[in-house]
MIVEX-391391 format. One record per residue: x, y, z of N, C-alpha, C in turn; chain. Coordinates in steps of 0.02 Angstrom, whole numbers, padded with zeros to 5 digits. Each point is the difference from the previous one (the first is absolute). Layout:
# MIVEX-391391
     n.u     n.v     n.w    ca.u    ca.v    ca.w     c.u     c.v     c.w  chain
       X       Y       Z       X       Y       Z       X       Y       Z      A
...
# end
This chain:
# MIVEX-391391
     n.u     n.v     n.w    ca.u    ca.v    ca.w     c.u     c.v     c.w  chain
   02175  -00464  -00983  -00004   00068   00027   00010  -00004   00075      A
   00040   00046   00025   00018  -00002   00071  -00052   00038   00041      A
  -00017  -00028   00057  -00048   00031   00045   00033   00061   00033      A
  -00041   00049   00019   00027   00058   00035   00016  -00016   00072      A
  -00010  -00063   00020   00016  -00021   00068   00067  -00039   00002      A
   00035  -00002  -00057   00066  -00033  -00003   00053   00054  -00004      A
   00051  -00009   00040   00053   00050   00003   00068  -00034  -00003      A
   00049   00032  -00031   00069  -00022   00002   00036   00051   00044      A
   00033  -00024   00054   00033   00046   00047   00072  -00021   00008      A
   00043   00049   00012   00070  -00013   00015   00013   00031   00069      A
   00017  -00043   00048   00012   00023   00069   00070  -00024   00019      A
   00044   00047   00018   00069  -00014   00019   00035  -00043  -00054      A
  -00014   00015  -00063   00033  -00036  -00055  -00032  -00066  -00018      A
  -00052  -00022   00036  -00033  -00064  -00015  -00066   00014  -00037      A
  -00014  -00041  -00052  -00061   00006  -00038  -00056  -00041   00032      A
  -00060   00029   00002  -00058  -00034   00028  -00059   00007  -00048      A
  -00037  -00054  -00009  -00062   00001  -00038  -00056  -00002   00052      A
  -00039   00053   00004  -00051   00006   00051  -00068   00004  -00033      A
  -00047  -00040   00026  -00069   00003  -00025  -00047   00003   00060      A
  -00045   00049  -00001  -00050   00007   00053  -00058  -00045  -00020      A
  -00013  -00052   00040  -00051  -00049  -00016  -00069   00022   00024      A
  -00003   00021   00063  -00064   00016   00031   00010   00053   00053      A
  -00047   00047   00004   00002   00051   00053  -00066   00000   00036      A
   00003  -00011   00065  -00060   00004   00043   00014   00051   00054      A
  -00048   00012   00042   00006   00050   00052   00061  -00012   00044      A
   00053   00037  -00014   00060  -00003   00041   00046  -00059  -00015      A
  -00017  -00044  -00048   00042  -00058  -00015   00006  -00005  -00076      A
   00063  -00008  -00024   00011  -00009  -00072   00038  -00065  -00010      A
  -00019  -00036  -00052   00035  -00061  -00020   00047   00019  -00057      A
   00066  -00006   00011   00050   00023  -00047   00047  -00057  -00018      A
   00011  -00011  -00065   00047  -00051  -00023   00065   00034  -00020      A
   00055  -00021   00032   00066   00028  -00015   00045  -00057  -00024      A
   00022   00001  -00063   00043  -00051  -00030  -00029  -00070   00012      A
  -00065  -00008  -00008  -00032  -00065   00005  -00023  -00020   00070      A
   00018   00038   00051  -00021  -00016   00068  -00054   00049   00021      A
  -00056  -00027   00028  -00056   00043   00020   00008   00020   00073      A
  -00009   00064   00013   00005   00028   00067  -00066   00034   00017      A
  -00017  -00001   00065  -00058   00037   00025   00027   00063   00034      A
  -00020   00057  -00025   00026   00064   00025  -00057   00037   00035      A
   00013   00022   00062  -00049   00040   00037   00019   00074  -00010      A
  -00049   00041  -00013   00013   00071  -00011  -00056   00042   00031      A
   00016   00064   00008  -00049   00048   00024  -00017   00047  -00058      A
  -00062   00005  -00016  -00021   00044  -00054   00003   00072   00024      A
   00026   00043  -00042   00003   00071   00017  -00069   00031  -00009      A
  -00016   00044   00046  -00063   00037  -00007   00015   00060  -00043      A
  -00035   00006  -00054   00009   00057  -00044  -00041   00058   00026      A
   00034   00056   00009  -00034   00060   00024  -00014   00044  -00060      A
  -00062   00017  -00008  -00020   00041  -00057   00023   00071   00011      A
   00028   00029  -00052   00020   00070   00004  -00057   00046  -00020      A
  -00053  -00029  -00024  -00059   00038  -00020  -00041   00016   00062      A
  -00016   00063   00010  -00040   00017   00059  -00070  -00029  -00004      A
  -00027  -00017   00058  -00067  -00027   00004  -00048   00057   00017      A
  -00052   00007  -00040  -00049   00052   00013  -00049  -00025   00053      A
  -00014   00042   00047  -00052  -00017   00049  -00051   00057   00000      A
  -00062  -00019  -00004  -00053   00049  -00004  -00049  -00011   00057      A
  -00032   00053   00019  -00052  -00004   00051  -00060  -00037  -00030      A
  -00036  -00037   00042  -00058  -00036  -00027  -00054   00048  -00023      A
  -00038  -00021  -00049  -00055   00040  -00026  -00064  -00024   00034      A
  -00039   00048   00026  -00063  -00016   00032  -00056   00027  -00044      A
  -00048  -00042  -00018  -00053   00019  -00045  -00057   00035   00037      A
  -00009  -00015   00063  -00051   00033   00040   00030   00020   00067      A
  -00031   00046   00033   00025   00022   00066  -00006  -00055   00052      A
  -00046  -00047  -00008  -00006  -00054   00048   00058  -00049  -00006      A
   00032  -00004  -00060   00058  -00043  -00009   00062   00029   00035      A
   00002   00066   00005   00059   00035   00029   00002  -00012   00075      A
   00060  -00018   00027   00005  -00009   00073  -00013   00066   00037      A
  -00030  -00005   00057  -00015   00059   00040   00064   00031   00026      A
   00001   00066  -00001   00058   00036   00027  -00006   00002   00076      A
   00057   00001   00033  -00001   00004   00073  -00009   00073   00020      A
  -00026   00008   00060  -00012   00067   00025   00065   00034   00018      A
   00000   00066   00000   00059   00038   00021   00010  -00010   00075      A
   00063   00005   00022   00013  -00005   00072  -00035   00056   00038      A
  -00022  -00016   00059  -00034   00048   00043   00051   00053   00023      A
  -00010   00064  -00019   00049   00051   00018   00006   00010   00075      A
  -00051  -00019   00038   00003   00009   00073   00046  -00051   00033      A
   00019  -00053  -00036   00043  -00051   00029   00073   00020   00001      A
   00020   00050  -00038   00069   00024   00002   00039  -00018  -00062      A
   00056   00034  -00006   00044  -00009  -00057   00071  -00003   00026      A
   00037  -00050  -00023   00070  -00008   00021   00045   00037  -00050      A
   00044   00041   00026   00048   00036  -00041   00066  -00038   00003      A
   00029  -00014  -00059   00060  -00040  -00004   00060   00042  -00020      A
   00060  -00024   00016   00062   00034  -00017   00010   00001  -00075      A
   00013   00059  -00029   00010   00004  -00073   00068  -00029  -00022      A
   00049  -00002   00045   00066  -00028  -00015   00035  -00016   00066      A
   00054  -00038  -00002   00033  -00018   00063   00032   00061   00033      A
   00001   00001   00066   00030   00056   00036  -00004  -00008   00075      A
   00013   00056   00035  -00001   00003   00073  -00048   00054   00022      A
  -00040  -00015   00051  -00048   00049   00026   00039   00050   00043      A
  -00001   00064  -00020   00038   00052   00037  -00042   00035   00053      A
  -00064   00014  -00017  -00041   00041   00045  -00073  -00021  -00006      A
  -00034  -00001   00057  -00072  -00013   00002  -00034   00066   00016      A
  -00046   00022  -00042  -00033   00064   00011  -00067  -00007   00034      A
  -00029  -00060  -00001  -00064  -00012   00033   00004  -00065   00039      A
  -00051  -00013   00041  -00003  -00063   00038  -00070  -00030  -00010      A
  -00008  -00061   00023  -00065  -00034  -00007  -00054   00043   00033      A
  -00057   00005  -00033  -00056   00038   00026  -00004   00071  -00026      A
   00055   00025  -00030   00000   00068  -00027  -00042   00003  -00063      A
  -00032   00058  -00010  -00039   00011  -00060   00043   00036  -00051      A
  -00002  -00024  -00062   00040   00030  -00054  -00044   00015  -00060      A
   00023   00046  -00041  -00034   00017  -00063   00043  -00027  -00057      A
  -00030  -00010  -00058   00036  -00024  -00058   00058   00047  -00015      A
   00061  -00027  -00007   00059   00041  -00015   00040   00018   00061      A
  -00026  -00010   00062   00038   00014   00060   00059  -00049   00004      A
   00059   00026   00021   00059  -00043   00007  -00007  -00040   00064      A
   00002  -00065  -00006  -00008  -00045   00058   00069  -00019   00027      A
   00049  -00011  -00045   00067  -00018   00022   00050   00019  -00054      A
   00063   00002   00020   00054   00014  -00047   00045  -00061  -00003      A
   00016  -00020  -00061   00040  -00060  -00011   00061   00019  -00042      A
   00059  -00026   00020   00060   00011  -00040   00007  -00059  -00047      A
   00007   00015  -00064   00010  -00052  -00051   00048   00028  -00052      A
   00051  -00037  -00015   00051   00019  -00049   00029   00069   00016      A
   00017   00011   00063   00032   00061   00025  -00044   00062  -00007      A
  -00066  -00011  -00007  -00046   00056  -00005  -00057  -00009   00050      A
  -00025   00056   00026  -00058  -00004   00045  -00063   00002  -00042      A
  -00046  -00046   00015  -00064  -00005  -00036  -00057   00008   00048      A
  -00046   00046  -00016  -00060   00009   00041  -00050  -00056  -00018      A
  -00024  -00035   00050  -00052  -00050  -00010  -00065   00032   00024      A
  -00045   00013  -00047  -00061   00038   00014  -00061  -00045   00004      A
  -00052   00027   00031  -00063  -00035   00005  -00035   00003  -00068      A
  -00025  -00056  -00025  -00035   00001  -00064  -00073   00024   00005      A
  -00025   00006   00062  -00071   00017   00009  -00011   00031   00068      A
  -00057   00031   00009  -00020   00026   00065  -00018  -00059   00044      A
   00016   00004   00065  -00019  -00054   00045   00040   00002   00064      A
  -00002  -00055   00036   00034  -00008   00063   00053  -00054  -00007      A
   00059   00013   00027   00053  -00051  -00001  -00020  -00055   00048      A
  -00016  -00058  -00027  -00024  -00055   00043   00057  -00045   00023      A
   00056  -00003  -00038   00056  -00042   00021   00065   00025  -00032      A
   00052   00003   00041   00067   00015  -00025   00036  -00067  -00003      A
   00022  -00019  -00059   00032  -00065  -00010   00075   00001   00009      A
   00030   00061   00003   00073   00008   00008   00014   00052   00054      A
   00063   00004   00020   00021   00050   00050   00062   00035  -00026      A
   00018   00055   00032   00059   00039  -00019   00062  -00046   00002      A
   00040   00002  -00053   00061  -00040  -00003  -00008  -00067  -00034      A
  -00062  -00020  -00014  -00012  -00065  -00033   00024   00002  -00073      A
   00029  -00056  -00022   00016  -00010  -00071  -00060  -00032  -00033      A
  -00020   00025  -00057  -00057  -00028  -00035   00020  -00016  -00072      A
  -00034  -00049  -00028   00009  -00018  -00070  -00058   00028  -00041      A
   00009   00003  -00064  -00053   00023  -00045  -00061  -00044   00009      A
  -00058   00030   00011  -00062  -00037   00008  -00017  -00017   00072      A
   00045   00013   00048  -00016  -00012   00071  -00054   00049   00023      A
  -00045  -00024   00044  -00053   00043   00027   00030   00051   00048      A
  -00018   00063  -00008   00025   00054   00043  -00052   00020   00051      A
  -00061   00014  -00023  -00053   00019   00046  -00068  -00014  -00033      A
  -00053   00004   00041  -00067  -00012  -00024  -00044   00059   00018      A
  -00041   00020  -00048  -00045   00056   00010  -00072  -00025  -00006      A
  -00041   00017   00048  -00071  -00018  -00003  -00043   00061  -00013      A
  -00062  -00013  -00024  -00044   00055  -00019  -00040   00025   00055      A
# end
């Protein structure tokens, strides 16, 4: 009975009798037509197509649960970031001005449209991070409001 490690191969019209003798980490001992060769190879990493489920840990008591961090101090200020890339066209306020939630602080041109950048809360503008004519990317800091 023939082993499943014996193969008959035809390469470029030549017949070969191949037997895999031994396989170790990255090295295989292969006999080809009676001559033994040491072959170095790299094993392929098989990537599973099955999704891996990840679950939050279960805590049996409140003392097992990690403590939540405190909310940020609203008096320290809040940074307003650019919602998309664009150019600052107009500044409606300056540092030190008091604004109410919804007041337009600046106008930004993005995708050929003018966008009002408003204050998210009542407070004082503590820092202007950009100036008229500046190009900004999505997520860049525009200004800071303190309580």
